[in-house]
N, C-alpha and C positions, 0 to 999 in steps of 0.2 A: 630495665626499668619498665614497669607496667605502663600500658597505654592510658592516656588521659580518659577517664570514664565519660566525660562530656563529649570528647571527640569520638570515642568508640560508639556512643549512642547515635551521634550524628552520621557516622559512616554507615551504621546499620540502616538508618533511614534512607541514605542515598543508594545503598545496595538493594533495599526493598523496592524503591522506584524502578531501578534497573530490571529487577526480576519481574515486576508486573508489566513493564513494557515488553519484555521478551515474551511473556505469556500472551499478552494482547496481540503482538505481531504474529504469534503462532495461530491464534484464532482467526485473524484477518487473512493470513495466507491460506488457511484451510477454507475460508469462506470463498476466496477467489477460485481456488481449485474446484470446490463443489459446485459453484455457480456455473462454471464452464462445463464441468462434467454433466451437469443436469441438462445443459443445452445439447451436448453431443449424444447423450443417451435418451433424450426426450423424457427425462424423469422429473415430472412436475412436483412429486413429493420431496425429492432432494432440494429442488429449487425453494419450496416453501420452508424447509428447514433452515436454508441460508437466510431467508428473510426473517424468520422467527429469531435466529441466533443473533441478530443485530442488537436486540435488547441487552444481552449480556455484555456485548462490547460497549454499548452506550454507557451502561452503569460503571464498567471498568474505567472508561475514559473519564467520567466525573470523579471517580475515586482517586485516580492518579493525579488529576488536576488539583484536587483538593489537598492531597498530601504534599504536592510540590509547592503550592502557594503557601501552606502553613510553614513549610521549611524555609521558604524565602522570608517570611514575615518574622519568624521566631529566631532564626539563626543569622539572618542578614549576611549571607555568604559573599565572598569577594573573589575576584580573579577567576581561576579555573572552576572552582565549585559553582560560582554564579553562572558561568557559561554552560556548565553541565545541567543545572536545574532548569534554566530557561530553555535550553535545547530539548530537554526531556518533555517540557510542557508543549513545545511546538510539535515534536514527533508524535506525542499523544494525540494531538488534534489531527494530524495528517493520517494516522492509522484509522481513526474514526471515520474520516472521509473516505478512505479506501474501502472500508466495510460497507459504507453507504453505496458505493459504486458496485460492489459485489451484489448487493441487494438489487440494484438496477438491472444488472446482468440477469439475475435469477428471475426478475419480473418479466423480462423479455423472453427468457427461456420457457417460461410457462406459456406465454402466448404462441411461441413457435412449436410447442410440444405436440400439438394435434395436427401439425402441417408437415408435409414432406420437405426435406431440405432442398434448397435451390441447387447445391452442389455439396460434395463431401467437405466436411469441415477440416481444413488443413492449417490455414494461417491463424485461425482463432486459438486453437490449442497451443500452437507454437508461441503466440503472443502471451498466452496465459503462463506458460512455463517460464518465459523470460521474466515476466512481471513478479511471479512468486519468487524467483531467485533474487530479483532486485529488492524485494521487501525483506527477505531473510538476511541478505548480505548487507544491506544498509544498517540493519539492527546489529549484526555482528560487528560492523565497523564502529558503531556507537559504543557497544559494550567494551570492545577491545581498544577503543580510542585509536583506530587504525585509518588514517587519512588515505593511505595508498589503496586500501580495499574500498573505501568510499569512492575513489576516483574510477575504479573499475565499474561500479554501479552507474555512475554518470555516463560512462561511454556506452553502456548497454541501451540507454534511452533512444539513441539514434536508430537502433535496429527496430524498436517498437514504432517509431515514427514512420519508417519506411514500410513496414508491414501494414500499418493502418492505411497508408496511402494506397498500397497495393489492393487491399480488401475493398476500399472505396471505388477504385477504378473498375475492378471486376464486377462489382454490384451495379454500378452504373450501366455497364454493358448489358447485364442480364435485364435490367429494367427497360432498357431501350429495345431490346429484342423481344421481350414478353412482358407487357404491362401487368400480367397477373402475378408477377413476382414482386411487384413494387412494395407491398406491405411487408412481406417477409424480408425483403432486402433492407428496408429502412430499419427494421428491428435489429438485423445483423450489424448494420452500420453503427447503431447505437451501442451494441455490445463491443464492437471494435473500438469505438471512441472512448468508452469507459475504461477499457484496458489501457489505452494510450494515456488516459488521464491518471490511472493508477500508477503507470510507470513514471509520470511527471511527479507524482507525490513521492515515490521512492527516491527519485533523483534529488528532490529538494531535501529529503532527509539526509542523503549523502552529503549534500552541500553543507548542511548544518554541522555534520560531523567534522568536515574539514575546518570549518570556522571554530568549532568548539575546541579542537585539538591545537590548531596552529594560530588561531586569531586572524586568519586570512579569509576574506570573503571571496568566494568563487562563483557567486550567483551570476547568471547571465553569461557565464563563460563556458565555451565548449571547446573540446580538443579538436583541432583542425584535422 
């Protein structure tokens, strides 16, 4: 029997929202990667491209939100479909915030590009790689409706928290030993903090996936 054409059109709309979120997540992940790369290589031009690229992400965020709200209003979905659309709207907002934070990192990278690094960048690139993985994997969990994969994302957040604390302690030591490093250290602290907040957003997306699939809220819960 052929599929109900109304339901088929509805499913196409849901799939389109999925596809746009995956595309947006790819842009956001690339923004984080390029922002940190611009810091490591002192490439202010690359940092400026990250900042300029935020406009495309902002427009996409508005488009996804508009389509999702229209689907809610016109179709009045229930149960699982309702959780999917409301989760998509929330994920959309979190991805946009992550892009803003990538822009913040790029702005600090520009300020640091003309100055010698306090020390070789080791922890910051490591944090960036983990956060990029968290962004990608949280969206994979969403698309595949995989709560087990979402839980892996949640567990990675603790690594970022520890690395952020480590960066903070090291930079405090540098500032105490040489006041000339204070401005640069504060910029790097800001970059580390933005990466930590990006990881928090990715973790929140993962928590939403668990709720969407299972109906169980795991917010504020961490694996011991």
